[in-house]
FIBAZA-835442 format. One record per residue (C-alpha): residue number from 0; y negated, x, z; residue in one letter; chain. Coordinates in Angstrom, 3 decimals. Layout:
BEGIN
(pt NUM, (Y, X, Z), a, A)
...
***
This chain:
BEGIN
(pt 0, (76.851, -21.350, -63.379), m, A)
(pt 1, (73.674, -22.910, -64.824), s, A)
(pt 2, (71.740, -20.995, -67.432), h, A)
(pt 3, (68.663, -19.138, -66.156), q, A)
(pt 4, (65.760, -19.810, -68.495), y, A)
(pt 5, (62.728, -17.473, -68.617), p, A)
(pt 6, (59.445, -18.517, -67.024), s, A)
(pt 7, (57.387, -21.015, -69.059), p, A)
(pt 8, (54.709, -18.369, -69.740), a, A)
(pt 9, (57.223, -15.875, -71.101), r, A)
(pt 10, (59.071, -18.549, -73.064), a, A)
(pt 11, (55.899, -19.830, -74.730), w, A)
(pt 12, (54.702, -16.269, -75.469), y, A)
(pt 13, (57.905, -15.693, -77.423), l, A)
(pt 14, (57.514, -19.030, -79.227), v, A)
(pt 15, (53.951, -18.087, -80.210), i, A)
(pt 16, (55.137, -14.718, -81.563), l, A)
(pt 17, (57.940, -16.374, -83.533), l, A)
(pt 18, (55.553, -19.023, -84.813), t, A)
(pt 19, (53.097, -16.332, -85.932), t, A)
(pt 20, (55.927, -14.574, -87.763), a, A)
(pt 21, (56.843, -17.874, -89.428), y, A)
(pt 22, (53.202, -18.320, -90.476), v, A)
(pt 23, (53.301, -14.945, -92.229), f, A)
(pt 24, (56.648, -15.882, -93.752), s, A)
(pt 25, (55.138, -18.935, -95.402), f, A)
(pt 26, (52.001, -17.067, -96.399), v, A)
(pt 27, (54.193, -14.625, -98.291), d, A)
(pt 28, (56.340, -17.414, -99.763), k, A)
(pt 29, (53.490, -19.647, -100.922), y, A)
(pt 30, (51.032, -17.052, -102.209), l, A)
(pt 31, (52.654, -16.817, -105.682), p, A)
(pt 32, (52.230, -20.601, -106.065), a, A)
(pt 33, (48.460, -20.190, -105.853), l, A)
(pt 34, (48.498, -17.352, -108.373), l, A)
(pt 35, (50.630, -18.894, -111.139), i, A)
(pt 36, (47.916, -18.997, -113.788), e, A)
(pt 37, (46.498, -15.444, -113.387), p, A)
(pt 38, (50.023, -13.966, -113.141), i, A)
(pt 39, (51.077, -15.841, -116.297), k, A)
(pt 40, (47.986, -14.573, -118.102), h, A)
(pt 41, (48.329, -10.922, -117.083), d, A)
(pt 42, (52.119, -10.603, -117.372), l, A)
(pt 43, (52.703, -12.989, -120.289), g, A)
(pt 44, (55.234, -15.183, -118.441), a, A)
(pt 45, (56.445, -18.677, -119.391), s, A)
(pt 46, (56.682, -21.681, -117.062), d, A)
(pt 47, (60.442, -21.163, -116.825), t, A)
(pt 48, (59.933, -17.527, -115.793), q, A)
(pt 49, (57.375, -18.597, -113.208), m, A)
(pt 50, (59.910, -21.138, -111.902), g, A)
(pt 51, (62.339, -18.247, -111.427), l, A)
(pt 52, (59.681, -16.277, -109.559), l, A)
(pt 53, (58.733, -19.190, -107.286), l, A)
(pt 54, (62.328, -20.019, -106.331), g, A)
(pt 55, (65.528, -18.192, -107.302), p, A)
(pt 56, (64.080, -14.652, -107.095), a, A)
(pt 57, (63.362, -15.243, -103.426), f, A)
(pt 58, (66.349, -17.456, -102.686), a, A)
(pt 59, (69.306, -15.418, -103.977), v, A)
(pt 60, (69.550, -12.772, -101.247), l, A)
(pt 61, (67.810, -15.011, -98.724), y, A)
(pt 62, (70.792, -17.343, -98.965), a, A)
(pt 63, (73.435, -14.650, -99.371), t, A)
(pt 64, (72.375, -12.797, -96.236), l, A)
(pt 65, (71.687, -15.844, -94.079), g, A)
(pt 66, (75.166, -16.286, -92.585), l, A)
(pt 67, (75.861, -12.580, -91.879), p, A)
(pt 68, (72.465, -12.300, -90.219), l, A)
(pt 69, (73.249, -15.435, -88.216), g, A)
(pt 70, (76.424, -13.714, -87.021), w, A)
(pt 71, (74.314, -10.696, -85.998), l, A)
(pt 72, (71.884, -13.024, -84.226), a, A)
(pt 73, (74.736, -14.231, -82.015), d, A)
(pt 74, (75.784, -10.653, -81.131), r, A)
(pt 75, (72.767, -8.300, -81.215), t, A)
(pt 76, (69.218, -8.081, -79.884), r, A)
(pt 77, (67.538, -10.843, -81.827), r, A)
(pt 78, (63.918, -9.769, -81.330), t, A)
(pt 79, (64.732, -6.421, -82.970), t, A)
(pt 80, (66.456, -8.152, -85.879), l, A)
(pt 81, (63.438, -10.408, -86.430), v, A)
(pt 82, (61.034, -7.467, -86.186), a, A)
(pt 83, (62.900, -5.576, -88.910), v, A)
(pt 84, (62.888, -8.680, -91.110), g, A)
(pt 85, (59.146, -9.264, -90.665), v, A)
(pt 86, (58.373, -5.637, -91.481), a, A)
(pt 87, (60.543, -5.761, -94.608), l, A)
(pt 88, (59.091, -8.943, -96.085), w, A)
(pt 89, (55.526, -7.840, -95.275), s, A)
(pt 90, (56.034, -4.568, -97.140), l, A)
(pt 91, (57.717, -6.391, -100.046), a, A)
(pt 92, (54.751, -8.772, -100.323), t, A)
(pt 93, (52.353, -5.845, -100.415), a, A)
(pt 94, (54.504, -4.153, -103.069), v, A)
(pt 95, (54.186, -7.331, -105.164), s, A)
(pt 96, (50.541, -6.363, -105.521), g, A)
(pt 97, (51.580, -3.113, -107.196), l, A)
(pt 98, (53.710, -4.811, -109.883), a, A)
(pt 99, (52.840, -3.773, -113.448), r, A)
(pt 100, (55.273, -6.119, -115.220), n, A)
(pt 101, (57.234, -9.300, -114.536), f, A)
(pt 102, (60.455, -7.416, -113.703), g, A)
(pt 103, (58.731, -5.424, -110.970), h, A)
(pt 104, (57.334, -8.627, -109.488), l, A)
(pt 105, (60.765, -10.298, -109.480), i, A)
(pt 106, (62.285, -7.326, -107.607), l, A)
(pt 107, (59.527, -7.431, -104.990), a, A)
(pt 108, (60.131, -11.146, -104.433), r, A)
(pt 109, (63.840, -10.440, -103.893), v, A)
(pt 110, (62.778, -8.042, -101.119), g, A)
(pt 111, (60.719, -10.793, -99.489), v, A)
(pt 112, (63.838, -12.984, -99.420), g, A)
(pt 113, (65.924, -10.255, -97.785), v, A)
(pt 114, (63.469, -9.847, -94.914), g, A)
(pt 115, (62.887, -13.580, -94.493), d, A)
(pt 116, (66.616, -14.259, -94.079), a, A)
(pt 117, (66.568, -12.749, -90.564), a, A)
(pt 118, (63.990, -15.103, -89.089), l, A)
(pt 119, (65.453, -18.633, -88.976), a, A)
(pt 120, (68.780, -17.968, -87.167), p, A)
(pt 121, (67.168, -15.646, -84.634), c, A)
(pt 122, (64.150, -17.838, -83.964), a, A)
(pt 123, (66.005, -21.065, -83.253), l, A)
(pt 124, (68.569, -19.229, -81.138), s, A)
(pt 125, (65.796, -17.553, -79.110), l, A)
(pt 126, (63.962, -20.841, -78.591), i, A)
(pt 127, (67.075, -22.701, -77.410), t, A)
(pt 128, (67.800, -19.896, -74.918), n, A)
(pt 129, (64.234, -20.155, -73.591), s, A)
(pt 130, (64.018, -23.911, -72.902), f, A)
(pt 131, (66.389, -26.549, -71.465), p, A)
(pt 132, (67.647, -29.165, -73.966), p, A)
(pt 133, (65.213, -31.921, -72.955), a, A)
(pt 134, (62.215, -29.615, -73.518), k, A)
(pt 135, (63.112, -28.039, -76.881), r, A)
(pt 136, (61.436, -30.576, -79.152), g, A)
(pt 137, (57.878, -29.306, -78.675), r, A)
(pt 138, (58.562, -25.554, -78.988), p, A)
(pt 139, (60.737, -26.172, -82.062), v, A)
(pt 140, (57.989, -28.393, -83.487), a, A)
(pt 141, (55.345, -25.719, -82.861), l, A)
(pt 142, (57.549, -23.192, -84.637), y, A)
(pt 143, (58.141, -25.534, -87.576), i, A)
(pt 144, (54.391, -26.304, -87.743), a, A)
(pt 145, (54.007, -22.751, -89.038), a, A)
(pt 146, (55.366, -23.984, -92.371), q, A)
(pt 147, (52.255, -26.032, -93.070), s, A)
(pt 148, (49.900, -23.618, -91.326), f, A)
(pt 149, (51.312, -20.629, -93.210), g, A)
(pt 150, (51.174, -22.409, -96.553), a, A)
(pt 151, (47.577, -23.438, -95.819), g, A)
(pt 152, (46.623, -19.933, -94.776), l, A)
(pt 153, (48.128, -18.609, -98.020), a, A)
(pt 154, (45.903, -20.999, -99.947), m, A)
(pt 155, (42.703, -20.278, -98.005), l, A)
(pt 156, (43.271, -16.544, -97.651), g, A)
(pt 157, (44.328, -16.127, -101.254), g, A)
(pt 158, (41.329, -18.115, -102.453), a, A)
(pt 159, (38.963, -16.034, -100.311), a, A)
(pt 160, (40.335, -12.823, -101.810), v, A)
(pt 161, (40.063, -14.231, -105.337), l, A)
(pt 162, (36.475, -15.389, -104.773), v, A)
(pt 163, (35.493, -11.985, -103.393), w, A)
(pt 164, (37.259, -10.219, -106.240), a, A)
(pt 165, (35.480, -12.435, -108.738), g, A)
(pt 166, (32.135, -10.990, -107.661), t, A)
(pt 167, (33.185, -7.489, -108.675), r, A)
(pt 168, (33.470, -6.054, -112.170), t, A)
(pt 169, (36.476, -3.922, -111.154), s, A)
(pt 170, (38.680, -3.358, -108.100), i, A)
(pt 171, (39.849, 0.165, -107.359), s, A)
(pt 172, (41.927, 1.058, -104.291), l, A)
(pt 173, (42.686, 4.518, -102.894), p, A)
(pt 174, (46.050, 5.895, -104.080), l, A)
(pt 175, (46.631, 2.728, -106.111), v, A)
(pt 176, (43.853, 2.677, -108.702), g, A)
(pt 177, (42.603, -0.421, -110.483), n, A)
(pt 178, (44.193, -3.744, -109.521), v, A)
(pt 179, (43.738, -7.345, -110.654), a, A)
(pt 180, (42.468, -9.968, -108.149), p, A)
(pt 181, (45.943, -11.496, -107.794), w, A)
(pt 182, (47.374, -8.077, -106.970), q, A)
(pt 183, (44.741, -7.560, -104.291), l, A)
(pt 184, (45.693, -10.933, -102.790), a, A)
(pt 185, (49.311, -9.789, -102.322), f, A)
(pt 186, (48.213, -6.525, -100.689), l, A)
(pt 187, (45.700, -8.199, -98.373), a, A)
(pt 188, (48.060, -10.940, -97.213), m, A)
(pt 189, (51.191, -8.788, -96.828), g, A)
(pt 190, (50.170, -5.795, -94.738), l, A)
(pt 191, (48.956, -7.625, -91.552), p, A)
(pt 192, (52.519, -8.799, -90.904), g, A)
(pt 193, (53.431, -5.289, -89.772), l, A)
(pt 194, (51.505, -5.827, -86.509), l, A)
(pt 195, (53.523, -8.975, -85.796), v, A)
(pt 196, (56.712, -6.996, -86.392), a, A)
(pt 197, (55.663, -4.454, -83.767), l, A)
(pt 198, (54.896, -7.128, -81.136), l, A)
(pt 199, (58.267, -8.799, -81.726), l, A)
(pt 200, (60.061, -5.476, -81.356), y, A)
(pt 201, (58.414, -5.039, -77.930), l, A)
(pt 202, (59.105, -8.618, -76.754), a, A)
(pt 203, (61.720, -9.320, -74.046), r, A)
(pt 204, (64.934, -11.041, -75.075), e, A)
(pt 205, (65.936, -14.221, -73.154), p, A)
(pt 206, (69.452, -14.450, -71.750), k, A)
(pt 207, (71.988, -16.219, -73.914), r, A)
(pt 208, (73.631, -19.422, -72.716), e, A)
(pt 209, (77.238, -18.855, -71.565), p, A)
(pt 210, (79.804, -19.329, -74.302), s, A)
(pt 211, (82.375, -22.077, -73.910), a, A)
(pt 212, (84.943, -20.296, -76.068), t, A)
(pt 213, (83.901, -16.647, -76.019), g, A)
(pt 214, (84.563, -16.490, -79.787), d, A)
(pt 215, (81.524, -16.439, -82.072), v, A)
(pt 216, (83.036, -14.924, -85.197), s, A)
(pt 217, (82.052, -16.362, -88.568), i, A)
(pt 218, (85.656, -17.505, -89.041), g, A)
(pt 219, (85.627, -19.401, -85.741), a, A)
(pt 220, (82.366, -21.094, -86.640), t, A)
(pt 221, (83.681, -22.138, -90.057), l, A)
(pt 222, (86.908, -23.466, -88.492), r, A)
(pt 223, (84.865, -25.505, -86.024), w, A)
(pt 224, (82.694, -26.770, -88.876), l, A)
(pt 225, (85.627, -27.686, -91.125), r, A)
(pt 226, (86.617, -30.628, -88.925), s, A)
(pt 227, (83.033, -31.872, -88.837), r, A)
(pt 228, (81.961, -31.155, -92.411), w, A)
(pt 229, (80.957, -34.740, -93.229), r, A)
(pt 230, (78.378, -34.794, -90.449), t, A)
(pt 231, (76.815, -31.468, -91.343), f, A)
(pt 232, (77.088, -31.945, -95.113), a, A)
(pt 233, (75.362, -35.329, -95.022), s, A)
(pt 234, (72.612, -34.063, -92.691), l, A)
(pt 235, (72.044, -31.028, -94.916), s, A)
(pt 236, (72.024, -33.154, -98.088), a, A)
(pt 237, (69.352, -35.471, -96.692), v, A)
(pt 238, (67.187, -32.517, -95.676), v, A)
(pt 239, (67.721, -30.952, -99.123), c, A)
(pt 240, (65.818, -33.900, -100.589), v, A)
(pt 241, (62.823, -32.719, -98.568), m, A)
(pt 242, (63.148, -29.056, -99.538), t, A)
(pt 243, (63.586, -29.795, -103.254), i, A)
(pt 244, (60.497, -32.023, -103.302), v, A)
(pt 245, (58.492, -29.586, -101.157), a, A)
(pt 246, (59.275, -26.509, -103.247), y, A)
(pt 247, (58.765, -28.348, -106.529), s, A)
(pt 248, (55.177, -28.712, -105.314), q, A)
(pt 249, (54.725, -24.955, -105.636), n, A)
(pt 250, (53.490, -26.020, -109.058), w, A)
(pt 251, (50.646, -28.158, -107.677), y, A)
(pt 252, (47.987, -25.443, -107.957), a, A)
(pt 253, (48.770, -25.157, -111.670), a, A)
(pt 254, (49.078, -28.968, -111.929), l, A)
(pt 255, (45.598, -29.582, -110.532), f, A)
(pt 256, (44.166, -26.874, -112.791), q, A)
(pt 257, (45.829, -28.118, -115.973), r, A)
(pt 258, (45.797, -31.889, -115.445), e, A)
(pt 259, (42.478, -32.533, -113.697), w, A)
(pt 260, (40.502, -29.343, -114.343), g, A)
(pt 261, (40.206, -28.220, -110.724), w, A)
(pt 262, (39.417, -24.542, -110.367), d, A)
(pt 263, (41.743, -22.487, -108.210), i, A)
(pt 264, (39.341, -22.157, -105.262), t, A)
(pt 265, (38.724, -25.914, -105.047), r, A)
(pt 266, (42.431, -26.698, -104.969), y, A)
(pt 267, (43.128, -23.873, -102.527), a, A)
(pt 268, (40.388, -25.020, -100.144), t, A)
(pt 269, (41.383, -28.691, -100.133), w, A)
(pt 270, (45.125, -28.117, -99.907), s, A)
(pt 271, (44.743, -25.243, -97.439), g, A)
(pt 272, (42.724, -27.361, -95.019), l, A)
(pt 273, (45.153, -30.277, -95.365), a, A)
(pt 274, (48.164, -28.067, -94.692), l, A)
(pt 275, (46.506, -26.440, -91.676), i, A)
(pt 276, (45.249, -29.697, -90.131), i, A)
(pt 277, (47.618, -32.491, -91.176), v, A)
(pt 278, (50.880, -30.529, -91.248), g, A)
(pt 279, (50.814, -29.118, -87.694), p, A)
(pt 280, (49.452, -32.399, -86.311), l, A)
(pt 281, (52.338, -34.401, -87.778), v, A)
(pt 282, (54.917, -31.748, -86.878), v, A)
(pt 283, (53.878, -31.554, -83.231), n, A)
(pt 284, (53.675, -35.343, -82.977), t, A)
(pt 285, (57.185, -35.444, -84.399), t, A)
(pt 286, (58.372, -32.982, -81.735), g, A)
(pt 287, (56.878, -35.196, -79.035), w, A)
(pt 288, (58.545, -38.247, -80.636), w, A)
(pt 289, (61.952, -36.507, -80.681), c, A)
(pt 290, (61.625, -35.512, -77.016), d, A)
(pt 291, (60.601, -39.057, -76.108), r, A)
(pt 292, (63.564, -40.611, -77.922), l, A)
(pt 293, (65.977, -38.141, -76.306), l, A)
(pt 294, (64.405, -38.761, -72.901), g, A)
(pt 295, (64.991, -42.496, -73.355), r, A)
(pt 296, (68.691, -41.976, -73.935), g, A)
(pt 297, (68.606, -41.976, -77.743), r, A)
(pt 298, (70.712, -38.921, -78.652), p, A)
(pt 299, (70.424, -39.820, -82.339), d, A)
(pt 300, (66.632, -39.940, -82.079), g, A)
(pt 301, (65.939, -36.758, -84.105), p, A)
(pt 302, (68.055, -38.062, -87.001), l, A)
(pt 303, (66.152, -41.351, -86.898), t, A)
(pt 304, (62.946, -39.361, -87.409), v, A)
(pt 305, (64.546, -37.402, -90.294), v, A)
(pt 306, (65.443, -40.675, -92.011), i, A)
(pt 307, (61.960, -42.145, -91.494), a, A)
(pt 308, (60.342, -39.023, -92.944), g, A)
(pt 309, (62.648, -39.061, -95.988), t, A)
(pt 310, (61.769, -42.677, -96.764), v, A)
(pt 311, (58.062, -41.872, -96.357), l, A)
(pt 312, (57.914, -38.750, -98.556), l, A)
(pt 313, (59.556, -40.001, -101.754), l, A)
(pt 314, (57.210, -42.687, -103.189), p, A)
(pt 315, (54.009, -40.596, -102.906), p, A)
(pt 316, (55.910, -37.566, -104.186), g, A)
(pt 317, (56.607, -39.480, -107.392), i, A)
(pt 318, (53.183, -41.123, -107.714), l, A)
(pt 319, (50.794, -38.239, -106.918), a, A)
(pt 320, (51.309, -36.272, -110.181), p, A)
(pt 321, (50.790, -39.453, -112.244), l, A)
(pt 322, (47.344, -40.343, -110.905), m, A)
(pt 323, (44.327, -40.479, -113.248), p, A)
(pt 324, (42.115, -38.282, -111.032), t, A)
(pt 325, (42.711, -35.229, -108.884), g, A)
(pt 326, (41.045, -36.846, -105.891), e, A)
(pt 327, (43.397, -39.837, -105.965), l, A)
(pt 328, (46.402, -37.570, -106.482), a, A)
(pt 329, (45.363, -35.472, -103.506), f, A)
(pt 330, (45.004, -38.525, -101.259), g, A)
(pt 331, (48.479, -39.773, -102.147), i, A)
(pt 332, (49.917, -36.283, -101.680), w, A)
(pt 333, (48.648, -36.330, -98.063), l, A)
(pt 334, (51.065, -39.204, -97.343), i, A)
(pt 335, (53.848, -37.162, -98.901), n, A)
(pt 336, (52.853, -34.216, -96.689), l, A)
(pt 337, (53.304, -36.387, -93.581), c, A)
(pt 338, (56.866, -37.243, -94.609), g, A)
(pt 339, (57.701, -33.632, -95.456), l, A)
(pt 340, (56.372, -32.486, -92.074), s, A)
(pt 341, (58.363, -35.112, -90.177), m, A)
(pt 342, (61.650, -34.034, -91.752), v, A)
(pt 343, (60.855, -30.333, -91.283), s, A)
(pt 344, (60.231, -30.796, -87.554), a, A)
(pt 345, (63.052, -33.206, -86.707), a, A)
(pt 346, (65.882, -31.663, -88.753), a, A)
(pt 347, (66.432, -28.518, -86.622), p, A)
(pt 348, (66.272, -30.576, -83.414), v, A)
(pt 349, (68.956, -32.875, -84.863), a, A)
(pt 350, (71.072, -29.863, -85.815), l, A)
(pt 351, (70.801, -28.148, -82.425), l, A)
(pt 352, (71.773, -31.349, -80.613), a, A)
(pt 353, (75.284, -31.294, -82.141), i, A)
(pt 354, (75.875, -27.501, -82.203), t, A)
(pt 355, (77.502, -25.505, -79.358), p, A)
(pt 356, (75.237, -22.870, -77.835), g, A)
(pt 357, (77.420, -19.936, -78.853), e, A)
(pt 358, (77.257, -20.968, -82.526), m, A)
(pt 359, (73.601, -21.871, -82.888), r, A)
(pt 360, (72.590, -18.634, -84.585), g, A)
(pt 361, (75.284, -18.937, -87.239), q, A)
(pt 362, (74.885, -22.699, -87.704), m, A)
(pt 363, (71.116, -22.359, -87.991), s, A)
(pt 364, (71.608, -19.621, -90.583), a, A)
(pt 365, (74.106, -21.724, -92.524), l, A)
(pt 366, (71.878, -24.806, -92.359), f, A)
(pt 367, (68.770, -22.971, -93.538), y, A)
(pt 368, (70.785, -21.081, -96.141), m, A)
(pt 369, (71.892, -24.361, -97.707), v, A)
(pt 370, (68.631, -26.297, -97.570), i, A)
(pt 371, (66.454, -23.354, -98.623), m, A)
(pt 372, (68.782, -22.225, -101.418), l, A)
(pt 373, (68.987, -25.726, -102.862), v, A)
(pt 374, (65.267, -26.370, -102.422), g, A)
(pt 375, (64.052, -23.040, -103.777), l, A)
(pt 376, (66.461, -22.866, -106.718), v, A)
(pt 377, (66.287, -26.499, -107.816), v, A)
(pt 378, (62.666, -27.453, -107.041), g, A)
(pt 379, (60.454, -24.836, -108.760), p, A)
(pt 380, (62.901, -24.000, -111.550), l, A)
(pt 381, (63.490, -27.669, -112.431), a, A)
(pt 382, (59.762, -28.255, -112.903), v, A)
(pt 383, (59.394, -25.214, -115.171), g, A)
(pt 384, (62.483, -26.111, -117.204), l, A)
(pt 385, (61.525, -29.791, -117.537), f, A)
(pt 386, (58.039, -28.903, -118.721), n, A)
(pt 387, (59.222, -26.262, -121.211), d, A)
(pt 388, (62.333, -28.044, -122.516), q, A)
(pt 389, (61.498, -31.759, -122.254), l, A)
(pt 390, (57.724, -31.865, -122.613), f, A)
(pt 391, (56.940, -28.838, -124.765), g, A)
(pt 392, (55.004, -27.131, -121.990), g, A)
(pt 393, (52.310, -29.826, -122.153), e, A)
(pt 394, (53.145, -32.407, -119.444), r, A)
(pt 395, (53.412, -30.632, -116.121), l, A)
(pt 396, (52.550, -33.878, -114.332), n, A)
(pt 397, (55.636, -35.644, -115.709), l, A)
(pt 398, (57.823, -32.662, -114.833), a, A)
(pt 399, (56.532, -32.718, -111.233), c, A)
(pt 400, (57.097, -36.489, -110.904), a, A)
(pt 401, (60.600, -36.340, -112.371), l, A)
(pt 402, (62.022, -34.081, -109.641), v, A)
(pt 403, (61.618, -36.534, -106.689), p, A)
(pt 404, (62.931, -39.359, -108.883), v, A)
(pt 405, (66.145, -37.461, -109.634), i, A)
(pt 406, (66.832, -36.326, -106.046), v, A)
(pt 407, (65.427, -39.399, -104.302), g, A)
(pt 408, (67.975, -41.976, -105.459), v, A)
(pt 409, (71.091, -40.165, -104.156), p, A)
(pt 410, (69.121, -39.035, -101.098), g, A)
(pt 411, (68.309, -42.610, -100.081), l, A)
(pt 412, (71.908, -43.658, -100.699), a, A)
(pt 413, (73.093, -40.990, -98.235), l, A)
(pt 414, (70.981, -42.127, -95.283), l, A)
(pt 415, (73.400, -44.721, -93.885), g, A)
(pt 416, (76.389, -42.408, -94.339), y, A)
(pt 417, (74.593, -39.592, -92.527), a, A)
(pt 418, (73.664, -41.862, -89.613), r, A)
(pt 419, (77.233, -43.091, -89.107), r, A)
(pt 420, (78.769, -39.619, -88.990), h, A)
(pt 421, (75.958, -38.199, -86.856), y, A)
(pt 422, (76.388, -41.010, -84.303), a, A)
(pt 423, (80.111, -40.228, -84.092), h, A)
(pt 424, (79.482, -36.482, -83.646), e, A)
(pt 425, (76.769, -36.883, -81.011), i, A)
(pt 426, (79.214, -38.976, -78.991), g, A)
(pt 427, (81.625, -36.042, -78.774), t, A)
(pt 428, (79.066, -33.464, -77.533), v, A)
***
């Protein structure tokens, strides 16, 4: 019996809700990157500590809970699971604004990671159950476009709060008391996510595709994966190059302030607009490109786009921090952003194309667990450690450029290997 997909209107409504949730997810993830300097000043943190805040504090439970939540996504009402996750990370972001020391802030960021872990496996599973295979590229691309849009909104919204706060001699909130501008930014950007959580809780769940095996236990998924580990490991490793480079750029607000003297609002405005305009444009174009390649009988088309994006993102990722002016660095970074967006959009389409329907929740969770854990732990922390330990805390630009050099060489070497194993796997689906 063929799978009955929901009506296009209902399917796209759910995609829009999931995309909005993903926007808030990235707002809450990227906001600390904008606030590095004021947090360091008020809480007395080092660059290494800030690297921990930007990456590992969020990533530890995000990664640990990803696979169990993926298992739940394959067995329970997914819209409810997502709604609980959105509510949790929104509250944790708001609580970040109440932190009085660095330890409190770290704990709040751990809470953001716990809530965020529920979104990826549920969202991709819901989207694939809402659209036939040949029409999944665009809804997946719209969902992935939230990465850039959410990061841009974090920059613009955070800057707006900071500018407003800068016009006041003190900020006092009911029940809370006096807060710093960066604390107000966390409160203002976190609480609106609760409305999105409510709408997701009320949304209708699409029917699941019929299972070929009837067994969706974690053990069964891992046994299925064991015989195909080279394909999935090489795909994940290539995408990890993107996530490491992308999350190392959480330091760019501080980089532009320290290296080229940009104030926080100038950087936030420029980067926020670029992320909101360029990122979604490239992501949605990439979704159209993937659909077109698949429609022309190129089942490996999404991986081809992943490879092209990886080749595109590395050179500007190395060069941008080394430029003599902020304007030139920003222009080169825009090219890097195009490559990052291409990989972000095409990678989940490539994954879904070689994953059985009954395992997509768990495989999506495992995939995002790996690429996000590696990216969030290695990227931000490496920059902070390199700057503190190798450059005496004085050459953030060299620390930022060193990360894509170190991951880029093995990443490029993996491309041919990944293509060969992916082509073999796609032939067995």
